[in-house]
C-alpha positions in Angstrom: -39.8 105.8 20.8 -43.1 104.2 19.7 -42.3 100.5 20.0 -45.3 99.3 18.0 -44.2 101.4 15.0 -41.0 99.3 14.5 -43.1 96.1 14.0 -45.0 96.1 10.7 -46.4 92.5 10.7 -49.1 92.7 13.3 -50.1 95.7 15.5 -48.9 95.0 19.0 -50.3 98.3 20.5 -51.6 97.6 24.0 -49.8 94.3 24.5 -49.0 93.8 28.2 -45.6 92.4 29.0 -43.2 91.8 31.9 -39.4 91.8 32.0 -37.6 89.3 34.2 -34.3 87.6 34.7 -32.6 84.6 36.3 -29.0 85.4 37.3 -28.9 88.1 34.6 -30.3 86.0 31.8 -33.2 88.2 30.9 -36.6 87.7 29.1 -39.7 89.5 27.9 -42.8 87.6 29.0 -46.4 87.8 27.8 -49.5 86.0 29.0 -51.5 84.5 26.1 -53.5 81.7 27.7 -55.7 81.0 24.7 -53.1 81.5 22.0 -54.4 84.7 20.5 -51.0 86.4 20.1 -48.9 84.5 17.5 -45.9 86.8 17.2 -43.6 86.4 14.2 -39.9 85.8 14.5 -39.2 89.3 13.2 -41.5 90.8 15.9 -39.8 88.8 18.6 -36.3 89.8 17.4 -37.4 93.5 17.3 -38.8 93.4 20.8 -35.6 91.7 22.1 -33.3 94.2 20.3 -31.5 96.1 23.0 -31.2 99.3 21.0 -34.6 99.6 19.2 -36.8 97.4 21.4 -37.3 96.4 25.0 -34.2 94.3 25.0 -33.8 90.7 26.2 -31.9 87.4 25.7 -35.2 85.6 25.0 -39.0 85.9 24.6 -41.5 83.7 26.5 -45.2 83.3 25.9 -47.3 81.7 28.6 -49.9 79.7 26.8 -52.1 76.8 27.9 -50.7 73.5 26.6 -53.9 72.5 24.9 -53.6 75.5 22.6 -50.4 74.2 20.9 -49.7 70.9 19.0 -46.5 70.4 21.1 -48.5 71.1 24.2 -51.2 68.6 23.3 -48.5 65.9 23.1 -47.2 67.0 26.5 -50.7 66.7 28.0 -51.1 63.1 26.7 -48.1 62.2 28.8 -48.6 64.5 31.8 -52.2 65.9 32.1 -51.0 68.2 34.9 -48.8 70.3 32.6 -51.5 72.9 32.0 -49.0 75.7 31.1 -46.6 75.6 28.2 -43.4 77.8 28.0 -43.3 78.9 24.4 -39.7 80.1 24.2 -37.8 81.9 21.5 -34.2 83.1 21.4 -33.5 86.8 21.1 -33.2 86.5 17.3 -36.7 85.1 17.0 -35.7 81.5 16.5 -37.7 78.9 18.4 -35.8 77.0 21.0 -36.4 73.8 23.0 -35.8 74.9 26.6 -34.1 77.4 28.8 -33.2 76.6 32.4 -33.2 80.2 33.6 -36.2 81.0 31.5 -38.4 78.2 33.1 -37.7 79.6 36.6 -38.6 83.1 35.4 -41.6 81.7 33.6 -43.0 80.2 36.8 -42.3 83.4 38.7 -44.3 85.2 36.0 -47.2 82.8 36.3 -47.3 83.4 40.0 -47.0 87.2 39.7 -49.8 87.2 37.1 -52.1 85.2 39.4 -52.3 82.4 36.8 -51.0 79.8 39.4 -50.6 79.5 43.1 -47.4 77.9 44.2 -46.4 77.8 47.9 -43.0 77.1 49.3 -42.0 73.5 48.5 -44.9 72.9 46.1 -44.2 71.6 42.5 -45.6 72.6 39.2 -45.4 70.7 35.9 -44.5 72.9 32.9 -44.6 71.9 29.2 -41.7 72.8 27.0 -40.3 71.7 23.6 -37.7 69.9 25.7 -40.3 67.9 27.5 -42.1 68.3 30.9 -40.1 70.2 33.5 -41.1 70.0 37.2 -40.5 73.2 39.1 -40.5 73.5 42.9 -40.6 76.8 44.8 -37.7 77.1 47.2 -36.4 79.7 49.6 -34.0 81.3 47.1 -36.1 80.9 44.0 -37.0 77.7 42.2 -35.6 74.2 41.7 -36.1 72.6 38.3 -36.0 69.0 37.4 -34.3 69.4 34.1 -34.6 65.8 33.1 -31.8 63.4 32.0 -28.6 64.6 30.3 -26.9 62.6 27.5 -23.9 62.8 25.2 -24.7 64.1 21.7 -21.9 62.0 20.2 -21.8 59.1 22.7 -19.3 56.8 21.1 -16.6 59.5 20.7 -17.4 60.9 24.2 -17.0 57.5 26.0 -13.9 56.5 23.9 -11.9 59.7 24.1 -13.7 62.0 26.6 -14.0 64.6 23.9 -15.9 64.7 20.6 -15.2 67.9 18.8 -12.9 70.9 18.5 -13.9 74.5 19.2 -12.3 77.7 17.8 -13.0 81.0 19.5 -11.5 84.5 19.3 -8.9 85.0 22.0 -7.8 81.3 22.0 -4.7 80.7 20.0 -5.6 77.1 19.0 -8.7 75.0 18.7 -9.7 73.3 22.0 -11.2 69.9 22.5 -14.7 69.9 23.7 -17.6 67.6 24.8 -21.2 67.9 23.4 -24.0 67.3 25.8 -27.8 67.5 25.4 -30.0 68.9 28.1 -33.0 68.8 25.8 -31.1 71.4 23.8 -27.5 71.1 22.5 -24.4 72.3 24.3 -20.7 72.0 23.6 -18.4 72.4 26.7 -14.8 73.5 26.5 -12.4 73.2 29.5 -10.0 76.1 29.9 -6.9 76.2 32.1 -7.5 79.2 34.3 -9.7 82.3 34.9 -7.3 84.5 32.9 -7.9 82.4 29.8 -11.7 82.4 30.5 -11.7 86.2 30.7 -9.6 86.5 27.5 -11.9 84.5 25.4 -13.9 86.8 23.1 -17.6 85.8 22.6 -18.9 88.6 20.4 -19.0 86.2 17.5 -20.1 82.5 17.6 -17.3 80.0 18.2 -16.7 77.4 15.5 -17.5 73.8 16.5 -16.4 70.8 14.4 -18.4 68.6 14.2 -21.4 70.7 15.1 -24.6 69.2 16.4 -27.3 69.1 13.7 -29.3 72.0 15.1 -26.3 74.1 16.1 -25.1 74.4 19.7 -24.6 76.6 22.7 -20.9 76.8 23.7 -19.7 76.9 27.3 -16.2 77.7 28.4 -15.5 76.3 31.9 -12.7 76.6 34.4 -12.5 74.2 37.4 -12.0 75.8 40.8 -8.8 75.1 42.9 -9.6 72.9 44.7 -12.2 71.4 42.4 -14.2 70.0 45.3 -14.8 71.7 48.7 -17.0 70.3 51.4 -18.4 67.8 49.0 -19.5 70.4 46.4 -17.8 70.8 43.0 -17.3 74.3 41.7 -16.6 75.7 38.2 -16.6 79.2 36.6 -18.3 79.5 33.2 -19.0 81.8 30.3 -21.4 81.0 27.4 -22.3 81.9 23.9 -25.9 81.1 23.3 -27.4 80.1 19.9 -29.2 83.1 18.3 -28.2 85.4 21.2 -24.5 85.8 21.7 -22.8 85.9 25.1 -25.3 86.0 28.0 -24.8 86.6 31.7 -26.2 83.2 32.5 -27.5 80.0 30.8 -29.3 77.4 33.0 -29.1 74.4 30.7 -25.5 75.5 29.9 -24.6 75.4 33.6 -26.0 71.9 33.8 -24.1 70.8 30.7 -20.8 72.3 31.9 -21.2 70.6 35.3 -22.1 67.3 33.6 -19.0 67.5 31.4 -16.7 68.5 34.3 -18.1 65.7 36.5 -17.5 63.2 33.7 -13.9 64.4 33.2 -13.3 64.3 36.9 -14.1 60.5 37.2 -16.2 58.2 39.4 -15.3 60.0 42.6 -16.7 63.4 41.4 -19.5 64.8 43.6 -23.2 65.0 42.6 -23.6 68.7 43.7 -22.0 71.6 41.8 -22.0 75.3 42.1 -21.5 77.1 38.7 -20.2 80.6 38.9 -21.4 82.6 35.9 -21.2 86.4 35.2 -24.8 86.9 36.5 -24.3 85.0 39.8 -24.2 81.4 41.0 -26.6 78.5 40.3 -26.5 75.1 41.8 -26.6 71.8 39.8 -27.5 68.5 41.4 -27.3 65.0 39.7 -29.6 62.3 41.0 -31.0 58.9 39.8 -34.3 58.9 38.2 -37.0 56.2 38.7 -36.5 55.2 35.0 -32.8 54.4 35.5 -31.6 57.6 33.9 -29.4 60.2 35.6 -31.3 63.4 36.0 -30.2 67.0 36.7 -31.8 69.6 39.0 -31.0 73.3 38.6 -31.6 75.8 41.5 -31.4 79.5 41.4 -33.3 82.8 41.7 -36.0 84.3 39.4 -37.0 88.0 39.5 -39.7 90.0 37.7 -38.3 93.5 37.4 -40.9 95.4 35.4 -44.3 95.4 33.8 -45.4 97.5 30.9 -47.7 98.0 27.9 -46.5 98.5 24.3 -47.4 102.0 23.1 
């Protein structure tokens, strides 16, 4: 197949790309430091198509922050955020952030020789969800995802739930809690792993009320016991906006851990392992210097291939 022939907006012949993933959440990445490659939503969707394109859950462009209006705003707050993760969902729609994507993004920058990051060193990355600080670790990268918050705070604090979710495979609508990690998530607690496996995520679940920009929907099951050696553990599946079910979602894992921790009460731990179809990521809650409660996400990032569009 000639990949360039299926894209009729702008010729992409000769475009160099990489393919990477974080716990199975996969991405096409390109280096465009000076902002010379402005792909359309249709081009991105075609490239991410698993039958007619390269195939990926999302598309990431590495661009210098000063080359984008959003990046210029980031630089005004954090001059060290030289690189901006220009992220789109697999359907071509622009998105605020991706927790797995930002780890793979930094691995891509390192692999391309655009940055040098030794073990333990940190790098500030601009995103539409704010600045994310990424540190290189022995098993991949740790990302300061920033503070989490309720999307419907009054309902959440009053009832512990704020919406209802309908999904194929579940006989009745389930109560859920909507949480922002810079992008929107709605978390549903299920009773056991059999119920989790039986939930069908080919089509988007229905959320009522739905956050204004739509939402990613996570279905989570607490482990038995919930806490072992001071670490909480849950299993999770996710339906991502504009993508469908994915093997992993970093911000979704953070949101699911935040919701479960909130439901578990004041004695709940600050460290959680989230078991997703693509592997396990670790989520840690800590107090920020500004008084907010912040979230750190840890997990692997792998570049699996490099190529050139024909």
